[in-house]
N, C-alpha and C positions, 0 to 999 in steps of 0.2 A: 824847586828841587823837591824830589819825593824820596821816601825811603822807608826803612823798617828798623826797628830796634829789637834785638833778641836778648833775653835774660835767661841764663841757665846756671846750673850747678855742675862743675867739672868733676869727672871721676879720673882725670889724667892731669898731668902738669900743663899749665897754660902754654908752655913752649910747644907742646905737641899740637895743640889747637892752632897756634900761630904758624907752624910748619904746614899744616893742611890748608890753611887759608892762603898762605903764600903760594903754594902749588896751584890752588884754584885761580888766584889772581893772574899768575903767569900763563895759565892755559885758558880757562873759560872766561875769566874776567876781561882778559885782553881781547876776546872775541865778542863780548856782550855789548851790543850797541846801547848807549845811554848809561852804562855803569860808570860811576864817578869814583868812589872810593869807599873804604871802610876803616873803622877804628875799633879797637878792642880795649875795654877797661877791665883790668883784673882787680877784683875786690880785695880789700885788705884781709878778708877772712880766708883767702887762699883757695876758695872753691867757687865763689860767684864770679861770673863773667857777663859783661854787657857788650854787645856788638852793635855798632851803628853802621848801617849800610846805606849809601846814598846813590840815587839815580837822577838823571837829568829831568825825568818826568814820570808820571804815573804809568804811562804806556810802556816805557822801558822796563820798569819794575814788574808790571803785569806779565810781559813776555817771558821774563826769567822765572817768575813765580809759577807760570803755567807750563814750563818746559819739563818734559818727562826726563830728560837727561839730567837736569838740575835736581829733580826730585830723587832720582836714583843716587846721585852723588851725595845728597844730604843723608839719605837713608843708610848708605854704606860707609861713608867717610866721616861725617860730622856727628850725626845723632849718637853713635856709639861712644863718643867722648864725653857725653853728658849723663848725669843722673836723672832718669825719668825724662819727661817732656820739658821742653823749653817754652817760654812764652814770647809772643811776638806782638809788637804794636806798629802798625803801618800808619803813615801820614805824611803831611807836607812840612818840610823844614821851613821855619819862619825866619830864621836868620843864620 
């Protein structure tokens, strides 16, 4: 299993992020070969969010990461919900 972890600071309520993610899962996620699932941790501080996104394998992740439509979605739908840039860690889930 391969995936990525995103850490960012919200400038909107976490429920707004969850709504955007749910819409993505219903549309793009359902059509993305190899996409498994994602989970969101809302920090106790009320602004930090950690998202864990899992894929069947590295190639599935790479196809989505290299998709221009996905990049446009991130730029217009998700990035504006965060303060500044988010950080990403890609890798293999060990368990």
